C-alpha positions in Angstrom: 37.7 -35.1 -77.6 37.1 -38.8 -76.9 33.7 -38.7 -78.5 35.2 -37.4 -81.8 37.8 -40.2 -81.8 35.1 -42.9 -81.1 33.0 -41.6 -84.0 35.9 -41.6 -86.4 36.9 -45.2 -85.3 33.3 -46.4 -85.8 33.2 -44.7 -89.2 36.5 -46.3 -90.2 35.5 -49.7 -89.0 32.1 -49.6 -90.8 33.5 -48.3 -94.2 36.6 -50.6 -94.5 36.7 -53.6 -92.1 40.3 -54.5 -92.9 41.7 -51.1 -92.1 39.5 -50.9 -89.0 41.1 -54.2 -87.7 44.6 -52.9 -88.5 43.9 -49.6 -86.8 42.5 -51.2 -83.6 45.4 -53.8 -83.6 48.0 -51.0 -83.9 46.4 -49.1 -81.0 46.5 -52.2 -78.9 50.2 -52.9 -79.8 51.0 -49.3 -78.9 49.4 -49.8 -75.5 51.3 -53.0 -75.0 54.6 -51.4 -76.1 54.1 -48.6 -73.6 53.7 -51.0 -70.7 56.6 -53.2 -71.9 58.8 -50.1 -71.9 57.7 -49.4 -68.3 58.6 -53.0 -67.3 61.9 -53.4 -69.2 63.6 -49.9 -69.0 64.0 -49.5 -65.2 65.8 -52.8 -64.6 68.3 -52.0 -67.4 68.9 -48.5 -66.1 69.3 -49.9 -62.5 71.7 -52.5 -63.7 73.9 -50.0 -65.4 73.9 -47.7 -62.3 74.4 -50.7 -60.1 77.4 -51.9 -62.0 78.9 -48.5 -62.1 78.4 -47.8 -58.4 78.8 -51.4 -57.1 75.3 -51.5 -55.6 74.3 -55.0 -54.4 71.0 -56.4 -55.5 70.8 -54.8 -58.9 69.5 -58.0 -60.4 66.3 -57.9 -58.5 64.8 -55.5 -61.1 65.2 -58.3 -63.7 62.4 -60.3 -62.0 59.9 -58.2 -64.0 61.5 -59.1 -67.3 61.8 -62.8 -66.3 58.1 -62.7 -65.3 57.1 -61.2 -68.7 59.0 -63.8 -70.6 57.6 -66.6 -68.4 54.0 -65.4 -69.0 54.5 -65.2 -72.8 56.0 -68.7 -72.9 53.2 -70.2 -70.7 50.6 -68.5 -72.9 52.2 -70.0 -76.0 52.4 -73.4 -74.4 48.7 -73.4 -73.3 47.4 -72.2 -76.6 49.5 -74.7 -78.6 48.4 -77.6 -76.3 44.7 -76.6 -76.7 44.9 -76.3 -80.4 46.7 -79.6 -81.0 44.7 -81.7 -78.5 40.9 -81.7 -78.9 40.4 -83.3 -75.5 41.8 -80.1 -73.8 40.1 -77.6 -76.0 38.7 -75.9 -72.8 42.3 -74.9 -72.0 42.2 -72.2 -74.6 39.6 -70.3 -72.6 41.8 -70.5 -69.5 45.2 -69.9 -71.1 45.4 -66.2 -70.2 44.3 -66.4 -66.5 46.4 -69.5 -66.0 49.5 -67.9 -67.5 48.9 -64.8 -65.4 48.5 -66.7 -62.1 51.5 -69.0 -62.8 53.6 -66.0 -63.8 52.7 -64.2 -60.6 53.9 -67.2 -58.6 57.1 -67.3 -60.6 57.6 -63.6 -59.9 57.8 -64.4 -56.3 60.3 -67.2 -57.0 62.4 -64.9 -59.2 62.5 -62.2 -56.6 63.6 -64.6 -53.9 66.2 -66.2 -56.2 67.7 -62.8 -57.2 68.0 -61.7 -53.6 65.1 -59.4 -53.3 62.6 -58.8 -50.5 58.9 -59.5 -50.8 58.0 -56.9 -48.2 
């Protein structure tokens, strides 16, 4: 199964570079969309149920969405700074890990602010 897919992807990438790039990019975007759906859908469903049933603490589920947005904004900020300022060109290599670490810290802050428990 997987070996056949790998051979076909290699063949596609070797014959037409542009379509190979498009194909790999679309696979990656599908993977990202899958994980985004996993992060975004439960808080929305919980909020609807919480509103309907009057459950306290429904907003805690939104910490995942806030963390996702924070991570994207930090990544954008770090890459823009590194591209505009030659003296901090090194920041481009560390943009992803820095945005992940800072976002994890902000996830704790968001959870506490929204009334959640870290336990």
